[in-house]
Rosetta silent file (secondary structure, phi, psi, omega in degrees, C-alpha in Angstrom):
SEQUENCE: MDWGNCKDILVFLEQKEGKVVNVSLEALTPARTLAGLTGGKVLALAVGTDNAAAAEKAAPLCDGVLSVEGAAFSDGCSDAMVCALEAMVNKYAPAAVLAGNTPLGRELTARLDARKGLGSVQDATALKIDNGTPVWTVPLYGGTVLNDVVVDTLPVVATVRSGAFSKPEAGEAAPVTAEAVEVPADAIKTKVVEAVKEISESVNLEEAKVIVTGGRGMGSQENFALVEELAQLLGGVVGATRPAIEEGWVSRAHQVGQSGKIVSPALYIACGVSGATQHVSGMTGSGYVVAINKDEDAPIFDVADVGIVGDVMKVLPAMIEEIRKRKAE
SCORE:     score description
SCORE:     0.000 S_00000001
   1 L     0.000  131.877 -179.394    3.047   -4.268   24.225 S_00000001
   2 L   -87.046  111.961 -177.529    4.571   -7.675   24.999 S_00000001
   3 L   -86.850  -11.596 -179.719    7.002   -8.583   22.224 S_00000001
   4 L    58.564 -130.855  178.225    7.915  -11.970   23.703 S_00000001
   5 L   -91.596    4.737 -179.019   10.817  -13.449   21.780 S_00000001
   6 L   -84.248  118.660 -175.960   10.060  -11.293   18.730 S_00000001
   7 L  -124.827  -49.275 -171.136   12.822   -8.725   18.308 S_00000001
   8 L   -74.952  158.344  178.236   13.890   -8.187   14.707 S_00000001
   9 E  -116.249  125.649 -176.879   12.102   -6.057   12.111 S_00000001
  10 E  -104.641  127.088  179.757   11.761   -7.457    8.579 S_00000001
  11 E  -118.872  122.837  179.657   11.466   -5.087    5.603 S_00000001
  12 E   -79.654  126.260  178.806   10.519   -6.409    2.155 S_00000001
  13 E   -94.935  105.237  177.525   12.651   -4.898   -0.623 S_00000001
  14 L   -79.473  138.482 -178.668   10.564   -4.530   -3.760 S_00000001
  15 E  -122.854  140.784  175.229   12.566   -4.516   -6.988 S_00000001
  16 E  -133.894  123.312  178.255   11.704   -3.185  -10.437 S_00000001
  17 L    51.480   42.555  175.132   13.959   -3.671  -13.428 S_00000001
  18 L    82.536    1.589 -179.276   16.891   -4.547  -11.184 S_00000001
  19 E  -119.849  147.689  177.342   16.508   -1.565   -8.856 S_00000001
  20 E   -75.758  131.209  177.065   15.072   -1.317   -5.346 S_00000001
  21 L   -64.939  134.523 -172.112   11.870    0.717   -5.237 S_00000001
  22 H   -54.205  -41.389 -176.223   12.544    3.880   -3.258 S_00000001
  23 H   -64.228  -25.582  177.103    9.728    3.410   -0.736 S_00000001
  24 H   -65.054  -38.107  177.909   11.242    0.084    0.330 S_00000001
  25 H   -72.355  -35.406  176.991   14.364    1.908    1.482 S_00000001
  26 H   -63.954  -32.915 -179.607   12.241    4.555    3.191 S_00000001
  27 L   -64.867  -17.045  178.185   10.494    1.771    5.139 S_00000001
  28 H   -68.877  -19.935  179.479   13.826    1.042    6.825 S_00000001
  29 H   -72.265  -53.496  174.165   13.388    4.243    8.862 S_00000001
  30 H   -63.297  -27.628  176.248   10.236    3.237   10.794 S_00000001
  31 H   -62.195  -39.854  178.472   11.815   -0.217   11.009 S_00000001
  32 H   -65.444  -37.449  177.010   14.732    1.355   12.876 S_00000001
  33 H   -62.043  -43.998  179.578   12.294    3.057   15.253 S_00000001
  34 H   -66.764  -39.274  179.699   10.637   -0.279   15.997 S_00000001
  35 H   -64.195  -32.673  176.130   13.985   -2.016   16.430 S_00000001
  36 H   -65.428  -28.597  178.930   14.910    0.599   19.012 S_00000001
  37 H   -79.707  -41.049 -175.165   11.793   -0.419   20.915 S_00000001
  38 H   -88.731  -18.568 -176.462   12.247   -4.184   20.661 S_00000001
  39 L    79.847   19.126 -178.620   16.032   -4.272   20.927 S_00000001
  40 L  -104.043 -166.931 -179.680   16.294   -6.212   17.677 S_00000001
  41 L  -106.361  157.843  172.581   17.891   -5.800   14.266 S_00000001
  42 E   -96.304  116.244 -179.004   16.558   -4.349   11.021 S_00000001
  43 E  -112.480  126.717  177.704   16.635   -7.075    8.363 S_00000001
  44 E   -97.975  133.714 -177.849   15.988   -6.308    4.698 S_00000001
  45 E  -110.717  117.817  176.419   14.527   -9.115    2.581 S_00000001
  46 E  -108.728  130.868 -179.234   15.306   -9.290   -1.142 S_00000001
  47 E  -127.381  123.083 -179.813   13.490  -11.871   -3.269 S_00000001
  48 E   175.957 -165.533  178.122   14.360  -12.446   -6.931 S_00000001
  49 L   -91.362  -26.568  177.714   16.648  -14.195   -9.384 S_00000001
  50 L  -147.457  103.997 -174.737   19.616  -11.867   -8.779 S_00000001
  51 L  -100.101   12.190 -174.439   19.565   -9.760   -5.624 S_00000001
  52 H   -58.023  -47.622 -177.814   23.137   -8.455   -5.772 S_00000001
  53 H   -66.360  -41.263  179.533   22.195   -4.869   -6.645 S_00000001
  54 H   -64.511  -42.147  179.949   19.371   -4.764   -4.100 S_00000001
  55 H   -64.224  -41.308  179.707   21.611   -6.154   -1.374 S_00000001
  56 H   -63.857  -38.252 -179.192   24.334   -3.627   -2.144 S_00000001
  57 H   -69.493  -40.197 -173.954   21.817   -0.771   -1.980 S_00000001
  58 H   -86.670  -27.498 -172.818   20.222   -1.856    1.298 S_00000001
  59 H   -53.495  -40.256 -179.979   23.249   -3.186    3.196 S_00000001
  60 H   -75.252   -6.255 -173.918   24.506    0.230    4.427 S_00000001
  61 H  -108.169   -0.730 -175.527   20.998    1.110    5.665 S_00000001
  62 L  -143.200 -173.152 -178.555   20.186   -1.920    7.823 S_00000001
  63 L   -99.677   -9.671  179.952   21.684   -4.562   10.109 S_00000001
  64 E  -178.892  146.898  177.911   21.451   -7.473    7.705 S_00000001
  65 E  -116.812  129.457  174.593   20.161   -8.469    4.278 S_00000001
  66 E  -102.054  122.359 -176.837   18.379  -11.756    3.623 S_00000001
  67 E  -113.077  114.509  177.406   18.666  -12.797   -0.021 S_00000001
  68 E  -109.169  112.846 -178.749   16.243  -15.374   -1.400 S_00000001
  69 E  -119.135  151.601  177.620   17.045  -16.285   -4.998 S_00000001
  70 L   170.303  159.636 -178.837   15.553  -18.840   -7.342 S_00000001
  71 H   -64.121  -25.115 -178.321   13.967  -19.476  -10.717 S_00000001
  72 H   -62.754  -20.697 -176.352   10.505  -19.389   -9.126 S_00000001
  73 H  -101.507   13.532 -172.159   10.844  -15.617   -8.746 S_00000001
  74 L   -64.481  -32.341 -177.818   11.897  -14.942  -12.342 S_00000001
  75 L  -106.816   17.006 -179.977    8.686  -13.234  -13.430 S_00000001
  76 L    68.295   27.782 -176.944    7.975  -11.427  -10.172 S_00000001
  77 L   -63.926  121.608 -178.613    5.208  -13.901   -9.351 S_00000001
  78 H   -68.889  -26.889  176.683    3.516  -12.813   -6.127 S_00000001
  79 H   -59.783  -44.220  179.499    2.491  -16.413   -5.385 S_00000001
  80 H   -71.520  -39.347 -177.351    6.163  -17.364   -5.096 S_00000001
  81 H   -65.429  -38.680 -179.747    7.116  -14.183   -3.275 S_00000001
  82 H   -68.257  -28.991  174.751    4.541  -14.612   -0.530 S_00000001
  83 H   -64.685  -42.582  179.148    5.920  -18.125    0.050 S_00000001
  84 H   -65.858  -43.039 -179.992    9.380  -16.627    0.529 S_00000001
  85 H   -62.171  -45.971 -179.924    8.054  -13.901    2.809 S_00000001
  86 H   -63.945  -39.038 -179.959    6.138  -16.371    4.964 S_00000001
  87 H   -62.406  -40.992  179.335    9.165  -18.682    5.161 S_00000001
  88 H   -70.973  -33.821  175.757   11.371  -15.857    6.444 S_00000001
  89 H   -65.487  -42.047  179.112    8.711  -14.799    8.956 S_00000001
  90 H   -65.022  -37.560 -176.359    8.522  -18.372   10.223 S_00000001
  91 H   -76.752  -43.579 -172.538   12.307  -18.655   10.483 S_00000001
  92 H   -97.933  -11.150  178.983   13.187  -15.292   12.028 S_00000001
  93 L    46.058   58.474 -177.391    9.987  -14.613   14.042 S_00000001
  94 L   -69.880  157.873  175.802   10.172  -10.838   13.523 S_00000001
  95 L   -78.334  -24.778 -179.877    8.328   -8.352   15.700 S_00000001
  96 E  -152.943  152.411  175.600    7.156   -6.505   12.584 S_00000001
  97 E  -126.346  121.412 -178.076    7.024   -6.880    8.808 S_00000001
  98 E  -119.065  151.625  176.163    7.093   -3.697    6.717 S_00000001
  99 E  -151.876  165.562  174.868    6.737   -3.021    2.999 S_00000001
 100 E   -73.580  151.137  179.723    6.096   -0.084    0.717 S_00000001
 101 L   -83.003   66.096  177.255    2.483    0.829    0.049 S_00000001
 102 L  -110.295  169.034  176.288    2.651   -0.325   -3.569 S_00000001
 103 H   -53.271  -43.285  179.400    0.321   -2.781   -5.327 S_00000001
 104 H   -69.117  -43.170  179.805    2.815   -5.590   -4.650 S_00000001
 105 H   -60.641  -42.533  178.934    3.478   -4.474   -1.076 S_00000001
 106 H   -66.007  -39.845 -179.161   -0.228   -4.337   -0.279 S_00000001
 107 H   -66.056  -48.573 -176.638   -0.829   -7.747   -1.840 S_00000001
 108 H   -63.584  -43.174 -179.712    2.018   -9.525   -0.067 S_00000001
 109 H   -68.116  -37.459  178.828    1.207   -8.089    3.354 S_00000001
 110 H   -65.416  -40.267  179.686   -2.500   -8.834    2.949 S_00000001
 111 H   -70.041  -35.615  175.292   -1.771  -12.428    1.966 S_00000001
 112 H   -64.093  -42.807  177.517    0.640  -12.810    4.872 S_00000001
 113 H   -56.556  -47.373 -176.691   -2.066  -11.468    7.188 S_00000001
 114 H   -65.110  -39.568 -178.294   -4.585  -13.977    5.861 S_00000001
 115 H   -68.348  -33.355 -172.862   -2.199  -16.924    6.148 S_00000001
 116 H  -113.103    5.118  177.368   -1.195  -16.149    9.718 S_00000001
 117 L    65.690   46.274 -175.862   -4.336  -14.494   11.074 S_00000001
 118 L  -107.530  161.779  168.985   -2.752  -11.089   11.610 S_00000001
 119 L   -97.443  163.644 -178.883   -3.943   -7.514   11.698 S_00000001
 120 E  -152.971  166.862  175.899   -2.203   -4.870    9.631 S_00000001
 121 E  -118.144  133.524  179.288   -1.838   -1.204    8.814 S_00000001
 122 E  -117.495  134.777  173.887   -1.997    0.001    5.219 S_00000001
 123 E    67.040   44.649  179.264   -0.609    3.281    3.854 S_00000001
 124 E   -73.221  141.759  179.754    0.946    4.599    7.069 S_00000001
 125 L  -115.885   -7.587  178.491    2.442    8.084    6.954 S_00000001
 126 E  -158.738  158.853  177.988    3.870    8.343   10.481 S_00000001
 127 E  -141.497  131.235  173.735    4.878    6.226   13.458 S_00000001
 128 E  -132.828  157.948  178.251    5.140    7.150   17.120 S_00000001
 129 E  -108.239  120.381 -178.347    5.750    5.098   20.239 S_00000001
 130 E  -117.716  105.793 -178.952    3.188    5.614   23.011 S_00000001
 131 L    53.361   43.362  177.257    4.042    3.884   26.302 S_00000001
 132 L    82.370    4.358 -179.548    5.890    1.145   24.462 S_00000001
 133 E  -113.697  127.873  176.156    3.172    0.648   21.839 S_00000001
 134 E   -68.883  129.468  177.563    3.657    1.521   18.139 S_00000001
 135 E  -120.884  119.286 -177.395    0.955    3.906   16.923 S_00000001
 136 E   -98.520  143.159  174.566    0.642    4.345   13.168 S_00000001
 137 E  -100.762  126.460 -179.582   -0.924    7.340   11.433 S_00000001
 138 E  -125.749  118.220  178.733   -3.124    6.495    8.452 S_00000001
 139 E   -71.613  141.203  176.270   -4.747    9.275    6.358 S_00000001
 140 E  -126.553  158.796  176.612   -8.407    8.834    5.444 S_00000001
 141 H    52.012   50.435  176.582  -10.731   10.707    3.065 S_00000001
 142 H    68.706   23.898  177.975   -7.924   12.122    0.988 S_00000001
 143 H    90.943    0.890  179.964   -5.884   13.180    3.994 S_00000001
 144 L   -76.235  -19.460  177.674   -8.635   15.246    5.636 S_00000001
 145 E  -128.190  132.898  176.629   -8.723   12.812    8.583 S_00000001
 146 E  -109.829  118.578 -174.983   -5.678   11.287   10.296 S_00000001
 147 E  -105.048  129.949  175.298   -6.441    8.018   12.043 S_00000001
 148 E   -88.687  128.401 -174.904   -4.220    6.509   14.753 S_00000001
 149 E  -124.719  134.526  175.490   -3.987    2.726   14.427 S_00000001
 150 L  -120.710  130.684  177.207   -2.597    0.135   16.844 S_00000001
 151 L  -105.995  126.769 -176.313   -2.022   -3.489   15.820 S_00000001
 152 L  -108.446   16.012  174.835   -2.031   -5.999   18.686 S_00000001
 153 L  -107.603  154.525  179.113   -1.017   -9.121   16.752 S_00000001
 154 L  -117.287  135.285   -1.727    2.552  -10.318   16.175 S_00000001
 155 L   -75.072  154.753  172.023    4.252   -9.699   13.956 S_00000001
 156 E   -68.443  131.321 -178.849    2.956   -6.176   13.394 S_00000001
 157 E  -118.050  132.414 -178.410    2.402   -5.808    9.637 S_00000001
 158 E  -152.582  147.989  168.112    2.371   -2.429    7.884 S_00000001
 159 E  -112.203  146.069 -177.094    2.847   -0.743    4.531 S_00000001
 160 E  -117.422  144.034 -177.734    4.203    2.803    4.410 S_00000001
 161 L   -72.889  142.433  176.940    3.373    5.565    1.964 S_00000001
 162 L   -60.361  131.002  177.711    6.016    6.742   -0.480 S_00000001
 163 L    86.279   -9.472 -178.626    7.664    9.941    0.727 S_00000001
 164 L   -72.537  -31.112  179.639    6.254    9.739    4.246 S_00000001
 165 L  -124.033  145.965  174.577    9.621    8.705    5.692 S_00000001
 166 L   -85.327  160.307  176.769   13.126    9.669    4.631 S_00000001
 167 L   -68.571  147.798  176.606   15.769    7.042    3.997 S_00000001
 168 L   -69.998  158.983  177.061   18.002    6.239    6.975 S_00000001
 169 L   -70.216  142.999 -178.410   21.574    7.478    6.986 S_00000001
 170 L   -76.168  145.892  176.027   24.064    5.056    5.503 S_00000001
 171 L  -131.770 -150.746  176.254   26.592    3.285    7.690 S_00000001
 172 L   -69.980  146.099 -179.350   28.852    0.301    7.260 S_00000001
 173 L   -64.817  128.753  179.490   27.546   -2.366    4.903 S_00000001
 174 L   -79.819  159.680  179.145   25.679   -5.085    6.788 S_00000001
 175 L   -68.792  150.751  177.304   26.254   -8.775    6.039 S_00000001
 176 E  -109.184  127.102 -179.320   24.203  -10.515    3.362 S_00000001
 177 E  -112.088  122.466  177.304   22.802  -13.950    4.180 S_00000001
 178 E   -78.878  129.135  179.759   21.696  -16.282    1.391 S_00000001
 179 E  -120.818  140.091  178.735   18.456  -18.069    2.242 S_00000001
 180 L  -105.420  130.977  177.559   16.915  -20.996    0.376 S_00000001
 181 L  -129.852  123.935  177.391   13.145  -21.271    0.011 S_00000001
 182 L   -89.283  120.083  179.751   11.444  -24.169   -1.746 S_00000001
 183 L   -98.875  113.194 -179.501    8.310  -22.993   -3.518 S_00000001
 184 L   -61.051  141.700 -178.995    5.821  -25.865   -4.000 S_00000001
 185 H   -58.703  -36.658 -177.613    4.548  -26.214   -7.560 S_00000001
 186 H   -77.629   -2.003  177.016    0.942  -26.163   -6.377 S_00000001
 187 H   -82.548  -17.837 -178.627    1.532  -22.805   -4.667 S_00000001
 188 L   -88.007  105.875 -178.316    1.776  -21.074   -8.042 S_00000001
 189 L  -101.125  -17.677 -178.121   -1.758  -20.166   -9.054 S_00000001
 190 L  -126.387  159.260  179.685   -0.950  -17.386  -11.485 S_00000001
 191 L  -141.901  132.590  175.909    1.483  -16.938  -14.346 S_00000001
 192 L   -81.013  110.762 -177.509    2.789  -13.802  -16.003 S_00000001
 193 L   -81.051  -43.631 -177.965    2.235  -14.449  -19.694 S_00000001
 194 L  -158.920  139.467  174.770    3.519  -11.154  -21.012 S_00000001
 195 L  -107.340  118.496 -176.724    4.546   -7.770  -19.609 S_00000001
 196 L  -110.409  121.875  178.046    3.571   -4.930  -21.925 S_00000001
 197 L   -90.586  141.922  176.074    5.066   -1.492  -21.399 S_00000001
 198 L   -65.600  134.403  178.707    3.164    1.598  -22.404 S_00000001
 199 L   -83.214   95.794 -178.662    4.753    3.174  -25.447 S_00000001
 200 L  -158.598  175.340  176.282    5.395    6.632  -24.095 S_00000001
 201 L   -65.984  154.342  179.735    8.095    8.889  -22.814 S_00000001
 202 L   -72.221  124.239 -179.224    9.815    7.765  -19.638 S_00000001
 203 L  -125.812  117.427  179.634    8.050    9.327  -16.650 S_00000001
 204 L  -117.328   74.532 -178.145    9.441    8.839  -13.156 S_00000001
 205 L   -65.263  -37.107 -174.733    7.030   10.780  -10.986 S_00000001
 206 L   -63.501  -30.540 -176.469    7.858    8.835   -7.818 S_00000001
 207 L   -99.039   -4.300 -174.057   11.524    9.898   -7.846 S_00000001
 208 L   -68.439  140.415  176.176   11.018   13.476   -9.105 S_00000001
 209 L   -88.100  -27.155  178.448   12.197   16.387   -6.952 S_00000001
 210 E  -131.398  130.074  176.512   10.033   18.895   -8.824 S_00000001
 211 E  -129.832  129.215  173.789    6.611   18.202  -10.326 S_00000001
 212 E  -111.831  116.490 -174.169    4.482   20.688  -12.254 S_00000001
 213 E  -111.366  135.833  176.424    0.927   19.391  -12.582 S_00000001
 214 E  -109.228  141.087  178.961   -1.797   20.629  -14.887 S_00000001
 215 L  -116.844 -168.821 -179.186   -5.507   20.158  -14.299 S_00000001
 216 H   -57.806  -28.968 -177.950   -8.751   20.761  -16.143 S_00000001
 217 H   -64.292  -10.610  176.357   -8.300   24.473  -15.507 S_00000001
 218 H   -69.585  -24.451  170.167   -5.576   24.612  -18.164 S_00000001
 219 L    88.790  -37.332 -178.149   -8.405   24.595  -20.686 S_00000001
 220 L  -161.668  166.267  178.290   -6.758   22.982  -23.711 S_00000001
 221 H   -65.083  -35.313  178.349   -3.812   20.934  -24.917 S_00000001
 222 H   -62.314  -42.923  178.908   -2.279   24.090  -26.349 S_00000001
 223 H   -69.335  -31.915 -178.529   -2.438   25.758  -22.937 S_00000001
 224 H   -62.722  -20.723  178.677   -1.097   22.614  -21.255 S_00000001
 225 H   -60.073  -25.587  177.612    2.173   23.245  -23.089 S_00000001
 226 H   -66.549  -35.920  176.423    2.858   25.935  -20.477 S_00000001
 227 H   -62.270  -45.363 -179.814    2.902   23.246  -17.782 S_00000001
 228 H   -64.463  -38.578 -179.754    5.439   21.290  -19.812 S_00000001
 229 H   -65.870  -43.426  179.919    7.529   24.416  -20.401 S_00000001
 230 H   -65.782  -40.719  179.175    7.641   25.304  -16.702 S_00000001
 231 H   -61.886  -43.763  179.669    8.536   21.739  -15.740 S_00000001
 232 H   -64.481  -39.651 -178.700   11.392   21.676  -18.241 S_00000001
 233 H   -64.532  -34.476 -178.475   12.637   25.052  -17.045 S_00000001
 234 L   -91.743    0.921 -177.667   12.738   23.846  -13.432 S_00000001
 235 L    69.349   30.885 -176.848   14.305   20.500  -14.301 S_00000001
 236 L  -109.420 -165.746 -177.494   11.137   18.771  -13.168 S_00000001
 237 E  -121.905  146.054  179.141    8.543   16.288  -14.368 S_00000001
 238 E   -83.011  129.551  173.050    5.063   16.923  -15.748 S_00000001
 239 E  -114.279  169.288 -179.913    2.128   15.667  -13.705 S_00000001
 240 E  -155.138  154.336  173.274   -1.568   15.705  -14.517 S_00000001
 241 L   -88.595  167.107 -178.866   -4.975   15.184  -12.986 S_00000001
 242 H   -60.873  -42.574  178.417   -7.376   12.584  -14.337 S_00000001
 243 H   -58.709  -38.922  179.485   -9.567   15.154  -16.168 S_00000001
 244 H   -64.857  -36.203  178.794   -6.514   16.504  -18.014 S_00000001
 245 H   -71.829  -41.383  179.355   -5.592   12.980  -19.067 S_00000001
 246 H   -65.382  -25.708  175.437   -9.136   12.141  -20.133 S_00000001
 247 L   -75.416  -13.206  178.629   -9.073   15.251  -22.321 S_00000001
 248 L    85.905   17.215 -177.578   -6.056   13.727  -24.061 S_00000001
 249 L   -76.784  -24.162 -178.469   -3.646   16.527  -23.203 S_00000001
 250 L  -157.339  159.454 -176.053   -1.016   14.152  -21.824 S_00000001
 251 L   -73.556  160.619 -177.832   -0.534   10.406  -21.408 S_00000001
 252 H   -64.627  -18.591  179.113   -1.805    8.436  -18.406 S_00000001
 253 H   -61.919  -16.215 -177.437    1.791    7.855  -17.293 S_00000001
 254 H   -94.990   -0.078 -172.527    1.685   11.396  -15.859 S_00000001
 255 E   -70.489  130.561  175.581   -1.345   10.911  -13.621 S_00000001
 256 E  -110.033  131.862  178.491   -0.996   11.871   -9.952 S_00000001
 257 L   142.284 -173.363 -177.108   -3.583   10.620   -7.463 S_00000001
 258 L   -57.637  -39.063 -179.490   -5.295    7.553   -6.072 S_00000001
 259 L   -97.217   10.625  176.908   -5.646    5.969   -9.509 S_00000001
 260 L  -126.526 -127.831 -178.652   -2.242    7.227  -10.650 S_00000001
 261 E  -103.514  143.214  172.488    1.083    7.759   -8.898 S_00000001
 262 L   -93.458  120.404 -171.715    1.656    8.659   -5.250 S_00000001
 263 L  -121.029  160.602  179.299    4.348   11.348   -5.261 S_00000001
 264 L  -150.162   59.178 -179.414    6.470   13.228   -2.738 S_00000001
 265 L   -73.612  165.880  174.248    8.596   15.849   -4.524 S_00000001
 266 L   -69.919  -35.069  179.870   10.399   18.676   -2.770 S_00000001
 267 E  -131.634  128.815  179.077    8.352   21.128   -4.867 S_00000001
 268 E  -127.052  119.607  179.417    4.863   20.551   -6.288 S_00000001
 269 E  -111.538  117.049 -178.202    3.237   23.211   -8.479 S_00000001
 270 E  -102.764  117.160 -175.516   -0.474   22.690   -9.176 S_00000001
 271 E  -112.110  114.682 -179.427   -1.741   24.640  -12.177 S_00000001
 272 L    64.925   30.298 -179.709   -5.484   24.831  -12.742 S_00000001
 273 L  -104.064  124.080 -177.241   -5.993   21.968  -10.296 S_00000001
 274 L   -72.641  -36.494 -179.944   -9.159   22.147   -8.196 S_00000001
 275 L   102.622   38.932  176.857   -7.908   19.760   -5.516 S_00000001
 276 L   -60.981  149.088 -177.453  -10.273   16.802   -5.669 S_00000001
 277 H   -52.726  -42.543 -177.139   -9.754   14.281   -2.877 S_00000001
 278 H   -61.965  -31.841  179.487   -8.573   11.604   -5.320 S_00000001
 279 H   -82.335  -47.284 -176.431   -5.798   13.891   -6.542 S_00000001
 280 H   -58.647  -36.663 -178.888   -4.751   15.452   -3.239 S_00000001
 281 L   -63.658  -18.313 -179.982   -4.300   12.044   -1.619 S_00000001
 282 L   -91.673   -6.059 -176.968   -1.580   11.349   -4.178 S_00000001
 283 L  -133.647   13.422 -178.014    0.536   14.423   -3.453 S_00000001
 284 L   -68.113  -15.213  178.035    0.159   15.146    0.268 S_00000001
 285 L   -84.171    4.190 -179.074    3.723   13.958    0.852 S_00000001
 286 L   -66.913  144.623 -178.461    5.088   16.909   -1.149 S_00000001
 287 L   -71.629  -46.924 -177.398    7.567   19.141    0.650 S_00000001
 288 E  -140.346  127.466 -174.286    6.346   22.525   -0.651 S_00000001
 289 E  -117.278  126.720  174.101    3.147   23.090   -2.594 S_00000001
 290 E  -113.669  127.323 -178.184    2.353   26.051   -4.838 S_00000001
 291 E  -120.576  136.571  177.643   -1.211   26.250   -6.179 S_00000001
 292 E  -124.231  119.233 -179.702   -2.548   28.453   -8.969 S_00000001
 293 E  -158.796  142.633 -179.080   -6.318   28.649   -9.465 S_00000001
 294 L   -78.105  -15.789  178.868   -8.809   31.392  -10.265 S_00000001
 295 L   -92.417  109.492 -176.647  -11.302   29.997   -7.739 S_00000001
 296 L   -66.621  -15.312  178.728  -10.264   31.241   -4.293 S_00000001
 297 L   -97.153    7.876 -179.212  -12.397   28.507   -2.689 S_00000001
 298 L   -61.423  134.041 -178.292  -10.674   25.660   -4.555 S_00000001
 299 H   -58.621  -22.749 -178.351   -9.776   22.825   -2.123 S_00000001
 300 H   -60.109  -28.465 -179.535   -6.207   22.753   -3.446 S_00000001
 301 H   -68.657  -20.431  179.254   -5.492   25.895   -1.428 S_00000001
 302 H   -68.386  -23.781 -178.619   -6.143   23.953    1.784 S_00000001
 303 H  -112.021    5.217 -176.736   -2.964   21.924    1.222 S_00000001
 304 L   -89.932  143.229  172.420   -0.879   24.649   -0.441 S_00000001
 305 L   -81.480  -34.399  175.293    2.022   26.471    1.200 S_00000001
 306 E  -131.583  126.905  179.037    1.610   29.283   -1.323 S_00000001
 307 E  -116.739  130.729  178.120   -1.678   29.990   -3.080 S_00000001
 308 E  -115.646  112.220  178.286   -2.017   32.241   -6.114 S_00000001
 309 E   -90.471  111.882 -178.022   -5.583   33.256   -6.955 S_00000001
 310 L   175.258  175.120  179.376   -5.594   34.216  -10.596 S_00000001
 311 L   -73.827  117.312 -176.703   -5.878   33.185  -14.227 S_00000001
 312 H   -59.980  -27.115 -179.566   -3.353   30.409  -14.755 S_00000001
 313 H   -76.301  -10.896  173.016   -2.920   31.564  -18.357 S_00000001
 314 H  -102.123  -35.812 -177.109   -1.617   34.895  -17.080 S_00000001
 315 H   -70.707  -46.349 -176.050    0.289   33.629  -14.058 S_00000001
 316 H   -61.738  -47.644  178.139    2.262   30.861  -15.790 S_00000001
 317 H   -58.846  -36.710  179.016    3.726   33.009  -18.598 S_00000001
 318 H   -66.977  -41.353  177.697    4.788   35.569  -15.981 S_00000001
 319 H   -62.419  -46.159 -178.222    6.421   32.858  -13.855 S_00000001
 320 H   -61.749  -43.808 -179.979    8.213   31.384  -16.853 S_00000001
 321 H   -62.946  -43.526 -178.362    9.494   34.782  -17.967 S_00000001
 322 H   -66.632  -40.233  179.606   10.753   35.656  -14.476 S_00000001
 323 H   -65.671  -39.212  177.622   12.493   32.308  -14.029 S_00000001
 324 H   -62.068  -39.841  179.009   14.208   32.688  -17.395 S_00000001
 325 H   -63.455  -45.505 -178.470   15.468   36.118  -16.325 S_00000001
 326 H   -63.132  -38.987 -178.652   16.798   34.771  -13.023 S_00000001
 327 H   -71.177  -24.940 -178.521   18.558   31.874  -14.746 S_00000001
 328 H   -81.927  -16.469 -177.879   20.159   34.249  -17.248 S_00000001
 329 L   -68.405    0.000    0.000   21.694   36.431  -14.523 S_00000001
């Protein structure tokens, strides 16, 4: 692939409540792979009203941080952010632009593609270099098919799935460069009127190391309490499938899957989960998967490292009792 004068790799740092979203930092790893190919630098782009915390977090993981601050970005308006992203692409002429595969990441990259007539990759889970050409792996049909994708436009634009890449090792803090971007008033087409948070317990599925998920097979809200008990015992977080949520056993904040959260814990325990495509696609990045289901043909066993065929209402109490014994020793 002819990179021309395009060398550097630009990574958009998404921020939520003053913190960098984890997948944005993970995107710095494939960025480093691309930079090794082009001979350029990895540049992290922070856009907001105060990027100090984001810059501090990213600086040891990249070669430079670009900080675009201004009142136009106060409400996280994507109209303003895409202006900043395009301005930095125009100024630095990167070989690639990467972002996390989040709603904002997908929107910004898609809008950048449309503005500049580019091709892109969405939801990549792996990257390899084949004869000097980046080849991205994109799961299809709930991860049952892995598609290799090559983008032949510059810059290469891609979003990466949470948990697919590990964060790069930290080094010396890179310099932070303040950049000014003027956002035209007529570029703002939308306005955030109010941000309403769900009134529920705090659930951070994306950052959890252990997730215990309950599905329809738990049978009732009373039985679902076993999922919560096991999660608490393991220091983990409770997950749920859509049917379990629709039954009212747990709030929607716990949903794992295409219409919920994409997770990548070190340990994922699926209890009474059949393994529908919509759910599996949200947890395929898990390190180790344990599945419990009485149906030996349940699709969840296809992605499990350990499968237990049995009544979840007998297996879970036994697991909980054994873990309590081990912890008491």
